[in-house]
C-alpha positions as CSV (number, residue, x, y, z in Angstrom):
1,M,4.5,-18.0,5.4
2,L,4.5,-19.7,2.1
3,T,8.5,-19.8,1.6
4,A,8.6,-22.3,4.7
5,I,6.8,-25.2,2.4
6,W,9.4,-25.1,-0.1
7,P,12.5,-27.4,-0.5
8,T,15.7,-26.8,1.7
9,Q,17.6,-27.0,-0.8
10,W,16.5,-24.2,-3.2
11,S,18.0,-21.4,-2.9
12,R,16.7,-18.0,-1.3
13,Q,16.1,-16.4,-4.5
14,Q,14.2,-19.8,-5.8
15,R,11.8,-20.0,-2.4
16,S,11.2,-16.2,-3.0
17,N,9.9,-16.1,-6.6
18,A,7.8,-19.2,-5.9
19,T,6.2,-17.9,-2.9
20,L,5.8,-14.8,-5.1
21,V,4.2,-16.4,-8.0
22,S,2.1,-18.8,-5.8
23,A,0.6,-15.6,-3.8
24,L,-0.4,-13.8,-6.6
25,V,-1.8,-16.8,-8.4
26,L,-3.7,-17.1,-5.1
27,M,-4.9,-13.5,-5.5
28,V,-6.1,-14.0,-8.8
29,L,-8.2,-17.2,-7.9
30,A,-9.6,-15.9,-4.8
31,L,-11.0,-12.6,-6.9
32,S,-12.0,-14.7,-9.5
33,L,-13.9,-17.2,-7.4
34,L,-15.0,-15.1,-4.4
35,G,-18.6,-14.4,-6.2
36,W,-18.7,-18.1,-6.7
37,A,-18.2,-19.4,-3.5
38,L,-20.2,-16.8,-1.6
39,S,-23.4,-17.6,-3.9
40,F,-23.6,-21.0,-1.8
41,L,-24.4,-19.3,1.1
42,P,-27.8,-18.4,2.7
43,E,-29.6,-14.8,2.1
44,P,-28.6,-11.8,2.2
45,I,-24.7,-12.9,1.2
46,G,-25.4,-15.4,-1.6
47,N,-28.0,-13.3,-3.6
48,N,-25.5,-10.7,-3.3
49,A,-22.1,-12.7,-4.0
50,Q,-21.5,-10.9,-7.3
51,A,-21.4,-7.2,-5.3
52,F,-19.3,-8.7,-2.7
53,S,-17.1,-9.9,-5.5
54,E,-16.6,-6.5,-7.4
55,G,-16.2,-4.5,-4.2
56,A,-13.4,-6.8,-3.2
57,R,-12.0,-6.1,-6.8
58,T,-12.6,-2.5,-6.6
59,T,-10.6,-2.3,-2.8
60,L,-7.7,-4.0,-4.0
61,W,-7.7,-1.9,-7.4
62,L,-7.2,1.0,-5.1
63,T,-4.8,-0.3,-3.0
64,L,-2.7,-0.5,-5.9
65,V,-3.1,2.4,-7.7
66,S,-2.7,4.4,-4.2
67,G,0.4,2.7,-3.3
68,A,1.8,3.3,-6.4
69,V,1.3,7.0,-5.9
70,G,2.5,6.9,-2.3
71,I,5.8,5.2,-3.2
72,V,6.5,8.2,-5.6
73,L,5.7,10.6,-3.5
74,G,7.3,9.5,-0.5
75,T,10.3,8.9,-2.4
76,A,10.1,12.3,-3.5
77,A,9.4,13.6,-0.1
78,A,12.1,11.7,1.4
79,L,14.9,13.0,-1.3
80,A,13.7,16.5,-0.6
81,R,13.9,16.3,3.3
82,T,17.3,15.4,3.2
83,A,18.5,17.9,0.2
84,R,20.5,20.6,0.8
85,F,18.2,23.3,0.0
86,I,16.0,24.4,2.6
87,G,13.2,25.3,0.5
88,L,13.0,21.5,-0.4
89,R,13.1,20.6,3.0
90,W,10.4,23.2,4.4
91,V,8.3,22.5,1.7
92,A,8.8,18.2,2.0
93,G,8.4,18.8,6.0
94,F,5.3,20.9,5.4
95,Y,3.5,18.2,3.3
96,I,4.4,15.3,5.9
97,W,3.1,17.8,9.0
98,V,-0.1,18.3,7.6
99,I,-0.7,14.8,6.3
100,R,0.4,13.2,9.5
101,G,-1.5,15.4,11.5
102,T,-5.0,15.4,10.1
103,P,-7.5,12.4,9.7
104,L,-7.6,10.3,6.5
105,L,-11.3,10.5,6.3
106,V,-11.1,14.8,6.4
107,Q,-8.4,14.1,3.5
108,I,-10.5,12.3,1.4
109,L,-13.4,14.9,1.7
110,F,-11.0,17.3,1.3
111,V,-9.7,16.4,-1.9
112,Y,-13.6,15.5,-3.3
113,F,-15.5,18.4,-2.1
114,A,-13.1,21.3,-1.6
115,L,-10.1,20.8,-3.8
116,P,-12.8,21.4,-6.8
117,V,-13.3,24.7,-5.2
118,L,-9.8,25.7,-4.7
119,V,-8.9,24.6,-8.0
120,P,-11.8,25.0,-10.9
121,G,-11.6,22.0,-12.9
122,A,-10.3,19.6,-10.8
123,N,-13.3,18.0,-10.4
124,L,-12.5,14.4,-9.8
125,P,-14.4,11.4,-10.0
126,D,-15.0,9.7,-6.6
127,F,-12.5,6.8,-7.2
128,A,-9.8,9.2,-8.7
129,A,-10.3,11.3,-5.8
130,A,-10.1,8.5,-3.2
131,A,-7.1,7.4,-4.7
132,V,-5.5,10.8,-4.5
133,A,-6.3,11.4,-1.1
134,L,-5.1,7.8,-0.1
135,G,-1.6,8.4,-2.0
136,L,-1.0,11.3,-0.4
137,N,-1.7,10.1,3.0
138,V,0.6,6.8,2.7
139,G,3.1,9.1,1.1
140,A,3.6,11.3,3.9
141,Y,4.3,7.9,5.9
142,N,6.6,6.4,2.9
143,A,8.3,9.3,3.0
144,E,9.7,9.2,6.9
145,A,10.4,5.6,6.0
146,I,12.6,5.8,3.4
147,R,14.4,8.8,5.0
148,A,14.9,6.3,8.1
149,G,16.6,3.9,5.6
150,L,18.8,7.0,3.5
151,L,20.1,8.3,7.3
152,A,20.7,4.8,8.4
153,V,23.2,4.5,5.5
154,P,26.8,4.8,7.4
155,R,28.2,8.3,6.2
156,G,31.3,6.6,5.6
157,Q,30.6,4.8,2.9
158,T,29.5,7.8,1.1
159,E,32.7,9.6,1.8
160,A,35.0,6.3,0.3
161,A,32.9,6.4,-2.6
162,R,33.2,9.7,-3.6
163,A,37.6,9.2,-2.5
164,L,37.1,6.9,-5.1
165,G,36.0,9.8,-7.8
166,L,32.6,8.4,-8.1
167,S,29.9,10.9,-8.8
168,R,26.9,12.0,-6.4
169,T,24.3,10.1,-8.7
170,Y,26.5,7.2,-8.9
171,V,27.1,7.1,-5.3
172,F,23.4,7.1,-4.7
173,F,22.2,5.1,-6.9
174,D,24.5,2.3,-6.5
175,V,25.8,2.9,-3.2
176,V,23.2,4.4,-0.8
177,F,19.7,3.8,-2.1
178,P,19.8,0.1,-2.7
179,Q,20.8,0.0,1.3
180,A,18.4,2.6,2.0
181,F,15.6,0.8,0.3
182,K,16.3,-2.9,2.2
183,I,16.0,-1.0,5.5
184,S,12.8,1.0,4.4
185,L,11.1,-2.3,2.9
186,P,9.5,-3.5,6.2
187,P,7.8,-0.2,7.4
188,L,6.7,0.1,3.5
189,V,5.2,-3.0,3.3
190,S,3.6,-2.3,6.6
191,N,2.2,0.9,5.2
192,F,0.8,-0.9,2.2
193,V,-0.9,-3.5,4.2
194,A,-2.5,-0.6,6.3
195,L,-3.8,0.9,3.1
196,L,-5.7,-1.9,2.0
197,K,-7.9,-1.4,5.0
198,D,-7.9,2.3,5.0
199,S,-9.2,1.9,1.6
200,S,-12.7,1.3,3.1
201,L,-13.2,5.0,4.3
202,A,-13.5,5.7,0.6
203,Y,-16.8,4.7,1.1
204,A,-17.6,8.4,2.5
205,I,-17.3,9.8,-1.1
206,G,-19.2,7.1,-2.7
207,V,-16.8,4.5,-4.2
208,V,-18.5,1.1,-4.2
209,E,-15.7,-0.9,-2.3
210,L,-15.8,-3.3,-0.1
211,T,-17.0,-1.8,2.8
212,N,-19.5,0.5,0.7
213,V,-20.8,-3.1,-0.2
214,G,-21.5,-4.4,2.9
215,N,-23.1,-1.1,4.6
216,R,-25.6,-0.9,1.3
217,I,-26.6,-4.7,2.1
218,Q,-27.0,-4.5,5.7
219,S,-29.4,-1.4,5.3
220,A,-31.5,-3.4,2.9
221,T,-31.5,-6.2,4.6
222,F,-31.3,-5.5,8.0
223,Q,-29.0,-8.6,8.7
224,P,-25.7,-6.9,9.9
225,I,-23.9,-9.9,11.5
226,A,-24.0,-12.0,8.3
227,T,-23.2,-9.0,5.9
228,L,-20.2,-7.3,8.3
229,T,-18.6,-10.9,9.0
230,T,-18.1,-11.7,5.2
231,V,-16.7,-8.0,4.8
232,A,-14.1,-8.8,7.7
233,V,-13.4,-12.2,6.2
234,T,-12.7,-11.0,2.9
235,Y,-10.6,-8.2,3.9
236,L,-8.7,-11.0,6.4
237,L,-8.7,-13.3,3.0
238,L,-7.0,-10.0,1.2
239,T,-4.5,-9.1,3.9
240,T,-3.1,-12.3,4.1
241,L,-2.6,-12.7,0.4
242,V,-1.1,-9.2,0.2
243,T,1.3,-10.3,3.5
244,Q,2.5,-13.2,2.0
245,V,3.4,-11.3,-1.4
246,S,5.2,-8.8,0.7
247,N,6.6,-11.4,2.6
248,A,8.1,-13.1,-0.6
249,I,9.8,-9.7,-1.7
250,E,11.4,-9.4,1.9
251,H,12.5,-12.9,1.7
252,R,14.2,-12.1,-1.6
253,F,16.3,-9.1,-0.2
254,D,17.3,-10.7,2.5
255,V,15.8,-8.1,5.0
256,E,16.5,-9.8,8.3
257,G,20.1,-10.6,7.1
258,R,19.7,-14.2,7.3
259,V,21.5,-15.6,3.9
260,K,20.7,-18.8,3.8
């Protein structure tokens, strides 16, 4: 982890900020130089280096967009699951049940092919359809992670805050939610890293992301070992950098409770 390379006399916040900035800079450099680095490899990698680079950028962009959608949906569903109104709890529970009980590939195909039939005018482009389906999927898992965080906050803290005359809104946003977010952060980070890999299923509807690029090249050149190895190593690079960013965020919020 990059946080270990900084001077020990730095504060937790300084080490976290330095790690976050370093990981983001490394990610930008990796995406910028990926095509250049791959161009030195023999065929079929070298002459398709730019395609791999563009596919990696599409993969990361798809992950960021669908991840943002998933956070919003997950938070809304978690709040609905813990609401006092049974109707909201039922709707949120039904959404989570359906999404977690069906394959992600089926959900992507449903949004792209079936949704326009059910909702005229909802004919989404391939990238948008993949982002919606991935966001719906990760949102259901985020909802359970956030709900677990909300339920983990001791009820006594809420009752004590209310006894002091604080409003329900103030209690939630200043007392309950910050603690719940800290508890939920590790599973949310894990979901985001998994989302980066799950985005490979977007190839099924024609999104030209990293897996689709690799599949097209190996089908045209009949060299699956070199092509798929390049795809796997690129995914490994992306997940490593994303993990460093997430680790820096966890370190900043002291998720492990180790103030140092």
